[in-house]
N, C-alpha and C positions, 0 to 999 in steps of 0.2 A: 310820927316818931322822928326826932331829930337825929341826924347823922353828920359826920364830919364832911367838910367840903371835899376832902380827898375821896371819901366814899362816893360822893355824887359824881366826881370826875371819873373814878374807876368804873362807874356804872355805864358811862358813855364810851370809854376807850381803854385800851390796855395801857397800864402805867409802866414805863421803863425808867430805870435809874440812871441819872446823869452824874455818875460818880464812880471812881475806881477805888474808893475807900471801902473795904469790906465791912467795917464796923457800921456804916450807914445801912448797907443792905441787910446785915444781920439784925439790926435794931428794928427795921420795918418788917422783915420777915417774921420776927418773933411777935410783933404786934398784929400779925395776921394779914398784912398787906401782900397781895400777890404781885411780885415784881416780874415782869416778863423779860425784857432784854436789858443789857447794860451797854451804854454807849461810851465811847472814849475818843480822844483825839490827841494831838501832840501837846496841847496845852495841859490836858489832864495828866498825861504821862509825866510832864515836867513838874507839875505840882506834887505828884506822889513821890517822884525821885528826889525832890527837895526837902521832904518832910523827915525830920530826925528819926521818927518811929518806923520809917521804911528803909533805913540805912542798911539793915541786914539783907533785904532783897536786892538792893543796888550792889552790895558787896558780893552776894551770891552770883549775880549775873556777870559781874566783872571777873570773878574767879573762874567761872565756867568758861568764859570766852578765852581767858588767858591760858587755860589748860587744854582746850579743844581747838582753838583757832590760833595757836602760837605762830603758825607759818604765815599768817596774814600781816600786812603792815598795820601801823597804828590806826590810820584812818579807816581801814576796813574793819578792824576790831571794834572801833567806836560804833560804826553802823550796825554791826552784828549785836553788840551789847544793847543798843537802844531798842532794837526789835525784840530781843530776848526779854528786856524789862517790860515791854508792853504785854508780852505773853504771860509773864509771871504775875503782873498786876491783874490781868484778866482771870487767871487761874484762881486767885484768892476770892474773887466775887462770884465766880461761876456756880458754886454750890447753892447760892441763894436765889438763883434764877429759874424761872419756868421756861424761858426761851433761850436767846442767843447772847453771846458776847460779841461786841463790835470792836474792831480795831481798824486804824486808818492808815492808808498808804501815804508815803512821804509826799508833802506838797511840792518838793523840789522836782518830782517826777511827773507833775500834773499835765505837762504838755508833751509827754512821751508815752505813746500808747503801749509799746512793748515793755518798757521799763516799769510802768504802772502795773501791767498784767503780771509781770514776773514778781514784783514786790507783793502783790496780792497772793500769789501762789506760795511765796516764802512764808508769809504771815500765817496762812492756813496750816502749812506744814509744821511750823513752830507750835501752834496751838494744839495740833494733834499730838505732837511729841509730849505735850504737858497735860494730856488727858482730856482735852476738849474736842469731841468729834466734829468733823466737818459739818455735820447736820445741825450743830449748835453754834455755828460761827457765821458772822456777817462781816464782810470787809467794806469799810467806808472808803469811798473814792470821790474826789472832787469832781464837780460837774462841768469840767472843761470838755470841749468836743473830743479831744484826744483821749482823755481819761474815760469818758463814757463809751468810747469805742473799746477801751480795755474792759469795761464792765461787760459789754456784749461778748467779748472773747472768752472771759473766764466764766461767765454764766453758762456757756455751752459745756464747760467742764464740770459743772456742778458746784462751783463756788458762788455762793449767794452774796449779793452786793447791795450797798446803800449809796445812793447818789447824794453827796453832801455839798455844802457851799452852793446851795441851789436857791435862786432868787427870781426865776421867771417861769412862765407857763411853757415856753419852748424848751427850756432845760428839762422840765418835768415830762414833757412829751418825748423827748429824746431818751430819758431814763426808762420810760415805758417801752420804747423800741428796743432798748438794750436788754430788756428783761429783768431789770433790777427788782430785787425783793422789796426794797423800800426806797422812798425819797424822803429827804429831810429839809423841807422848805424852812428857811430861817425867818423868824418873826423880827428879831433884832439883829441886823447885820453887824452892828458894832458890839454885839454881846460880849465878846471876849475882852474888848477894851474897857467896857463898863466896869469891870472888876477893879481896874486900875484908875479909871477916869470916870467917876460917878456922874460928873456933870453931863456926860454924853447921853444919859438915860432920861427919857421924857415921861412924866407921870400923866398919862392920859386919863381923864375922868371917865370916859366911855370908850374902852379899847376897841370894842366891836365896830364902832362907827367912826372913831377918830384916828386910830392908829393907821399910819400910811401903808403898812404892810398887810393889813387884814384883807383888803380887796384882792391882793395877789393870792393869799392863802385860800380865799373863797373861790377864786377863779380855778385854782389848781384842783381843789376838792370837787367842784362842779364838773370840770373837764374830765377828771378821772372817772366820775360816776357816769358821765355821758358816753365815754368810749369803752366802759366796762373792763378796764385794765385789771390785771392781777397784782400790779405793783401797789403796795400799801403806802399810806401817807403817815409820816412820823414828824410832825412839826417840832422844830428845835429852837435853841437860843432863847429860852425863857429865863429871865433874870430873877424875877421874884414871883411870889404867889399872886401879886397884883395882876399878873398877866394871864390869868386862867379863866376868867369868867366873862359873861356876856354883858349886855346893857343892863342898867339897874333893874332889880326886881325885888321888891318888898323886904321880907325879913332877912333874906340872904344878903341883900344890898346893905341893910343896916349893920349886919354882923361884919361884913367886909370893911365898911367904913370905920366902925368902932375899933377894929383891930389894926387899922392903918394899912390894910392891904389894898393894892390897886389891881384891877381886874384882868390880867393877861392869860393865865393858864385856863381859866374858865371860858374866856372868849374863844380860845382855841378848842377846848373840849366841846364847846357848843357847835363847832363845825363838824363834829363826829368823825374825826380821823380814826384810822385803825389803831394808832399808837400815839402816845404823848410822852416825851422824855423829860423828866423833871429832876433838877438838882436837889440836894439835901435841904437847902434853905426853903425851897418851894414846898417840898413834902412836909416840912415842919410847920410852915405857915398854914397849909391847907388842912393839916391835922388839928390845928388849934381853933378852926372855925366850924361851928355847927349850924345846921339848918334843917327844917322839916321839908323844905322845898327842893325838888330836883332841879338840875340845870336844864333850861329849855333849849331846844335846838335853835341855832342861829336863824332868825326869821328870814334872813336874806338867802338861806339855802332851803327853806321849807316851801312846800307847795301851798296853793291857795287854802287848802284845808288844814295845813300845818302837820300833815301826817307822813310826809316823805321828803327826801332830799332831791334836789337837782332837776326837777322837771319843768320849772317855771322860767319864763323868759325874764332876764334882768339886765341891768346895764353892765354887770360884770361878766356876762357870758362871753365865751370865746367863740369866734367864728368857725364855721365848718372848714373854711379854707385853711385857717391856722392848724386845725386839728388833723387835716388830711396830708400835711407835708411829711415827707420822710426825712427827718432831721439828721439821721446818721448815714444816709446814702452818700456815695461819692466822697468818702473820707470826711463825712460830717459837714459837708459844704453848707447846707442850709442852717445848721446850728451855728456854725462859725459866722455866717452872715447875720443871723439874728442877734447874736451877742455883740457883734461889731456895731450894729445899729442901735443897741440898747445901752446908753451910757451908764445908767444906774446899775444894771447887772454887771457891766464891765468893771466899774469901780468897786462894787461890793465883792466880786469874785477875786480881783487882784488884792484887795485888802484882806480877805479871808486867807488867801494863800500866804500872804506876807506874815500875818499873825501866827498861823500855824508853823510857818517856816522859822520865824524868830524863836518860838517856843521849842521847836525841835533842836535848834542850834544851842539853846541853853542846856537842854538835856545832854547833848553831845559833849558840851564842856564839862558837865558834872562827871560824865563817864570817862572822858579823856583824863581828867585829874585823877580818877581812881585807877585807871589803867597804868598811869605813869608814876604812881606813888611808890 
């Protein structure tokens, strides 16, 4: 019996919504798709704040801060309003979720442990004020050494966290040490820029074997299976439905090529992460493709019999020495050294923080204009 590609993806992993637009979640919930979590970040908040149909929420946030935080100076009111906006956007999507809403600490605080921890606490309190219990909240925190130490601090208080802007196995191991609920390894580090600079995106014919980030994703999946962590994997930065499948396989391959899809979401689903976060465009594309064939588990993660993950030796395995390091000990000295020695992770991390920072600055300007009108 033929099913949509989205059905086959959801058979392997929990599907999360990569959108703060409640109409998207409502549409898929009505269609019978179980949406677990909703992710967000500074770019998504900026997009929503810029949409004319969301002007009433922006105005409501501004009016609330004007009336309740009148004693603060303008800069402080701007920061308060931006945080409130994130909470109000989350509140609109929350009714359609089986799991948690995610909201992200400011990238400007990413190298300050205490400031990041305090911002996480503030965001949780805001969401609780708006009817979203702590048990249904996850705070996204960039995977800098300092911010992962903040994860460790707030996790002890019952605030669940997701390590984002994550590009390496050592960042993933540090997030495990911190006790994070999730990690979100990025498939496309330039993902946010792709929306404005499409030439940055590469159309790989065989994502599972050609995409330069897939070996890192597999390493992280395998390493997490090996160490038996409770931290779950939620691959992120999927640009199109082309990024969801594995190497070519018969009828499904034909359908993918006929509809113009390129294989990334399925390639990631084939690594069997616990969650996969998908934007509306990907959900739409996956819903438009049908196949009678399920998605096979990525062969590079399968055993010789093809029945289980992570027990076979391969070139992408991580050494026991790397896995045994305590990356957050001594003020995260080992993680700092690892990132310093890894130029690619350094560049990607700096770029991610800049992108999120630039988008947060745009939201602040929208809010500032409203507060001074």
